[in-house]
N, C-alpha and C positions, 0 to 999 in steps of 0.2 A: 540396158547398157550397164556394164561392169564400171565401177568408181574405184578409182585409185587415188592416192594422194601423191603431190610431187612437190619439192622445195622449190619455190617460185620466188623467193629472196631471203636475202642473209644479211646480217648485221651484228657487229659488236662494238663494245667498247671498255676501254681500259682507264682508270684514274690518272689524272697527270702525274702524279707524285710516284717516280721511279726510283727504285732502291737497288743498287750494285752489291754484290756480296762484300766486296770492300768496306763498302758505308755502311752494310749492316754488321760486318765484324767490329769496326769500330765502336757501333753503337752499344753492342753486346762487351767488348771490353770495357767500357765504363761501368758494367756490372760486374765484372771480374768473370765473365765468360769467354773463353779461347775457342775461336774458329776462324776459318781463313777460306778466301777464294778457292785456293788450291782443293782444300778438303771438301767444300760444298760442291764443286763441279767434280771432283772424283767420285761423289757418292749419288750424284743426282743428275748432273748435265745441267744444274741450273746455275746462272750467272746474274740475273737480276730478277726482280718481280714490284708489282705497282700495288701501293696500298692506297685505300680511300682515306680522305681527309675527315677528320672529325665531323660528326653531323651527317657524313654522307652516308647514305643505306644502301641495301642492295635494291631497292624499288629505283634508287637515282640512276645506279649503272643500268639495271635491266630497260628503263625508261630511253635510255639514249640508244642503245643496243638496237631496241626494239623498233625506234622511229627509222633508225638506218635500214631494217628489214623491211619494214613496210614501204618504205621510199623505193628499196631495190625491187619489190614486188609488184610496184606501180599501183598501190590501191591505197585507198583513205583508211584511216584508224578506225572510222565506223563500219567499213567492210569486214573488220574480224568479227567472227560469231562465237569464237571460245579462245580464252588465253588459258594455257597450261605453263606454270612456272617451276622450274627445280629449284630448289634453295636448301642448304642446311643453317642460314644463317638469316632466317627471315626479319623483316622489320621489327616484329613484335612479338614479344616473348610466346613461345607457343605456337607460332603462324596464326595469330587470332587479332584482328582479322588476317586474311591470307595475304601474302606479298600479291599476288597475282590479283587482288582487288584493290590494293594500293596503285599499281600498276595501270589498272584500267583508268582509275581516276585521274592519274597524272598524264596518261596520254590523251583524255577527254573524250574518252570512248563513251557515247551515251545511250548506244543501243541496247543495254542491259543483257549484253552477253554472258554468257557462262565464265567463271573464273575461280581456278583453284592452283592450290600449290602441291608438288610431289616432292617426296622426300625418299632420295634412296642415295642420297651423299654423293659420291662421284660419278655413281651410274645413272644420276637422278636425267642428265639430258636422254638417254637411252631410253629409259623408261618413259619419258614425256613425250618423246618421239612416237612411240609405239602406240600410247593412249591415245595421241592426237591420229595417227594412221587409222586405228580400228573406228574412231568416230566419224572420220571422213568417210571410209570405207561402207560405213552402215547407213550414208546417208543424213546423219543428223547435222553433220556443220561440213561448211563449205571452204571456210579459210580460218585456220587456226594458226595462231600465234603461239610457238613454243620459244621457252627463255630458260637459260641457266645463268643465275645471277649469283656472285657469293661475295661476302666481305669478312674472308678467314681471317684476317688480321685481326679481328674482335676475339677470337675464342683460340689464340695462340699462346701460348706460356713463354715468352722471351727470357725465361731462365732455363729453359730446354732447348740446348742447340740442336737436337736430333730431329726436333719436329718444327720449330720457328722461322728455321731457314728454308723450309722447304714451300711454303704457301703464299699464295698473294691472291688479289681482289680483282674482279672482272665480271663482265656479261657479255654472253653471245645469244642470237637470236635468230628463228628461222619462221618464216611464214609458209606452213603448208596449205595446199590449195587443192581441191579436187580437181582430177584429171581423168580423162577419157583413156590415157596412156600411162605406163606404170611409172612411178616414181620410187617411192618405198617398196623395193623388191622383197624384202624380209625384215623382220625383227625376232630376237629372241632375247627373254629375259630369265634370270635365275635368281634365288637368294638361298643361304643357309644361316640361318640365326645362330647356330651353333658356333659361329665365328664372331659373334656380336662384339667381344670384349678384345679383339685386336685392334680395332679402329673405332674411336668412339669418343663422344664426350660423356663422361659417367655421373654426372652431377644433375640433381632432379631440384624440385622446388618445394616445399612444404611451409604453409602458412606465409606465403611472400617470400619466403628465403630461401637461398641456394643450399642445398644439401649435396656434399661431396664437392669434385671439381666440376667447374664449368669449362676449364681447358682442354682443348684436343689430347686425346691419349692415343700414340699409336706404337703396335708391336712392330718395329719396322721389317726385323727380317722374316716374322711369320705374314705378313701383308705380301711381301717379296715373293715369297715361295708359292703362295696360294694365288697371286695375281697373274704369273706366268702360267700358271697351271689352266686358269679358267679362262684368261683371254684367247689361249690357243682353241679351246673347244667351243667356246661359243661363237667365234668367228667361223669356226667349219661348220655349225651348226646353222648359221645364217646363210653361208655359202651353199650349204646343201638345200635348204628350203627355197632357195632362187634358182637350184638347179644349174649353179654356175662354178666354174673351177677356179681356184684362187689366181692363177694366171689371168683370168678376167678382171681383176681389181685393178682398177688405174691409180687410186690413191688410196692409202691406208692412213686414218686418223684415230691413234689409239687415244684414251684418256692420257692428259700430259702429265704425269706423276714423277717418273724417273724414267731417264733416257735408258738405261739398263733393261728395264722391263720393256718399254717399247722396242728396243732393238731385238730382244728376247722373241717377243711376239711376232716381229716381222720375219725373224728367220725361220721361227717354226711354220710359218705360212710359206715360207720359199719366195718371200717378195723382197727385192732390191730396197735397200735401205733408201734409194732416191725415190721411191713410191711413197715414201712415209711423210707426211706433214710433221714438222716439229715445230714447236712454240716454247716447248717446256724452259729452254735456255733463257728468254727472254720475260715469260709471265709468269715461271714457276707452277704450281699446283692450284690452279683456281677451281678445284673440283668439279661442280656440275657446270661451271661456265667453261671449261678447257676445253672440250669438244666444238662448241659451237664456235667459239674463239679462233681455234685453227682452222676450221670450215670457212669461216667468213674471210682470215685472211688469204687463204690459198684460192678462193674465188674471186677476192678483188685483185690479188697479184698476177692473175691469168692463169696459173696453173690448173685448176680444175674448170674443164670446159663443159659445156651442154653434151650430153650423152656418156660422159665418164661414169664410171662405177665407183662408187665411193664406201669403203666398210670403215665405221665407226664402233668404237668399242669401248666399253669404261667398266671400272672395279671400283668398288666403294664400300663404306661401313655397312653393317647391316647383319652379315657381309652380302654384298648384291654384286652382279654383274650382268651386263647385257651387250646386245651388238645390233647395229642397224645397217643394213645395206642398201644404198641409196643410188638410183640413175638420176644424173641431173639434169 
C-alpha cells in the first residue's frame, strides 16, 4: 500500500496584546522616530500585529496552537509520534534544548516521540512540512505535529522603523497523518546562501557575550526583488511536480510578509486575488508562523473545504524558499 500524508487538523494562536499602527507610531514617536499608519500600510499592507507579553516564549504560543490542532484532528497528545517545530526565536539561546522538546513537555506527551527544531526562517513551515511528509511516506511515522512559532518582537530594533513595524508574534500548527489517499501533493525546497546577508541577525556569541548585533537586519529592496522571483518559480515547480495547472489551485497561502509581494505572486500565477488568503494586515509578518496561522484561519472560517487544493509558499533568511501543495 502506498502511504501519503494528509493534514488532519489545524490550529493557531495569537498573543492577546494587539498593537495597531497608530499605537506603534505613538510609542516610536516617544523615541523621536517618525512613522504613521499611512506609511506602514502603503509599504506593507500591515495595520496591526500581536506581541507576546514579557516571559511568554515561543513554546507557550506553540503549545496553544498545537492543542487546537490536536483537538481538531480528533486525537490525543500521545498519539503524536514526531514533533517538528520551525522557529527563528527559540526559547533557549542556540535552540539548546530544542523548543520542540520544550513543547513536548508542556503538552504532556510522554511517549518519548522524536522532537526537533527546523531553522529556515520564514520558509521554516514549508521545510518542516516537507520533512514530515517524507517521514510519513517512508512509514517511519504516522502522526506528525508540525508547528511554526515565533516571538519576533524580541529581536526587533525599535529604533529602526523600516523593520520594527513589519513583524509580529504568533504560532500555527498542523497534524499530518498517514493516509491511503494523497494529501501533500508536492513539496519543493531551495536555498542560496550567497544572499545570507540581506535578511539576518548578524550577531554571534563569544565567551557568553554577544558580538555584533542581535537585532534583525533586512535589506528590504533586495528581499522584495528576490522574493517575487523565487516565489513564482517554486510555486510552478510544485504544481508541475503534482501535474496540476495553476487553475486547479483553490487557495493560495503565501508567506504573509508584504501585501505587494503576495499580490505579485498571485498575478504571476494567474490567480485572482480572491483566491489568496490574507492575514498580513492583522498579524504582520510572523515568520515561520505566518502560513499555518493563515491556513488555520481559512479552515476555521469555512473558506478552505475538504478536497480543496491549497498552495503554500514562503521565503526567508538564508536565503531560503519553498512551496507545499496540499489537498485538504
